[in-house]
N, C-alpha and C positions, 0 to 999 in steps of 0.2 A: 844505525837507525835505518829502518826499511823505508823505501819510497812508497808512497800511497799508490794503490791500484787505480787505474782510470775508471771513471764511472761509465757504466754501460750506456751507449748512445751519446756520450759527450764528445764534442768536437776536439780533435787533437791539433787543429790549426791554431797558430798563435793568435791571440786576441789583442785588442788595443786597450789594455788596462795599464794605468800608471804603474811603473815598476817592471813591466814586462819587457825584457831585453830582446826578445825575439823579433818584435816589430817596433821600429823606431817611430817617434812622433806621437806618442800617446798623450803628451801634454797639449799638443795642438788640438787633438780630438776632445780632450777635457775642456779646453777653452770653448770649443764649439758647443758642447752640451751645456756648459754654464751660461753661455750667451743665449742659447735657446730657452733655458729655464728662466733667465731674467726677462727675456722678451715675452714669454708666456705669462709670467707673474705680473707683468704690467699691462699687457694688451688685453688679456682675457677679462680681468676685472673692469677695465675701462669700457669694454664692449658690453658687459653685462649690466653694470651699475651706472655707467656714465658719470657725469659730474665734471666740473671744470678741473678739479685737482687731479683726478685719476686720468683724465684726458691729457692734461699737460705732462704728467709723468710718463704716460705711454708714448706720447709724441717725442718727448726728449730722449727716451730710451731708444725708440726706433731710429731717430736721427743719429744718435751716438753710435749705435751698432752699424748703421750705414757708413758713417765716416770711418769707423774702424775697418769696415770691409774695404773701403777705398785704399786705406793705408796697407792693408794686407795684400790687396791686388797689386799695388805698386811694388811691395817687397817681393812678391812672388815673380812678377815680371822681371825685375832687375836681377834677381837671383838666377832665374832661368836664362836671362841674357848672358850673364857671366858663365853659366854652364855651357851655353852654345859656343862661346868663344874658346872653350876648352875642348870642343869636339863633340858635344852631345847634340843629337837631332831632336829638338823639342818642338812639338806642335801644340796648338791651343787645346786640342782634344786630349792629348796626353798630359798636358799641364793642369788644366782646370777640371777636366772630366775623368782623369786618371786612366784613360784608355791605354792599356799596355804598360803603364809606368808604375803601377802599384799592385800588390798582392790582393787577392779576393777579399780577405777580411777588411782591409783598408777601404777598398771600393764600397763594400757593403755598409761600413760604418759611416762613410761620408754621404752615401745615398740616404741612409736613415736620418742623418743630421739634416739634410736638405728637405726631405719629405716632412719631417716634424715641423721644421721652420715654415715651410710652405703651407702646411695645414693651419698653423696658427695665424699666419698672414692672411690666408684666404678666409678664415673664419671671422677675423676681426676687421677686415678691410672696409666693410660697409660703415663701421663706426669710427675707425681711425685709419685714414687712408695712407698715412706714412708707413704703416706696417708692411706694405708691399715692397719696400726698399730693403727690408731685413734679410730676405733669402739670398742676397748677394754675399752675405758673410760666410755661409758654409761652402759656397763655391770658391771664394777667396782663400778660405782655410785649406781646401783641397789643393789649390794651387800652391799654397805655401808648403804643404806636406810634400807635394811632388817636386817642387823646386829644391827642397832640402834633402829628401830621402828617396825620391823616385829613381827608377832605372830607365834609361833611355838608350836607344841604339846609337852607334857612332854616326856622325854626320858624313854623308858621302859627298866628296867634292864634286862640284858641277863640272861637266866636261868643258874643255876649252873650245871656244869658237874660233874658227879660222877667220883671219882678217882679210 
């Protein structure tokens, strides 16, 4: 069976698609997009139509996603802490903002996740102010991705001080 020809102009970089073995962590990204879709599906109608039921659903969703973000941040922090004890040099920028710890497609995907979530939060914050808490989730998911799959330089031991 012949392999298909690449499409002209198509990227040959690995993507973050579930089942793509070239870049790990596609499920983390899928969770991020599903959370964004849930957030948008509850916050936008509440902002447009209002009403106590829609507002209550939107507030509950925003708070639930924020509490999930707290748990994800905790997981990422403790996973990164374990990696530092094994010799990885992990900084906040490389853990949560993927500076130098993730390939370009991963950084772009998490940036898109954050921008979409931030746009929904900014667009709906005047009607449902709990929505400003939700953009913490994509940052936490980026930290989870980096803690599990990121590449970090080895930690350089601190020089000994003379006593």
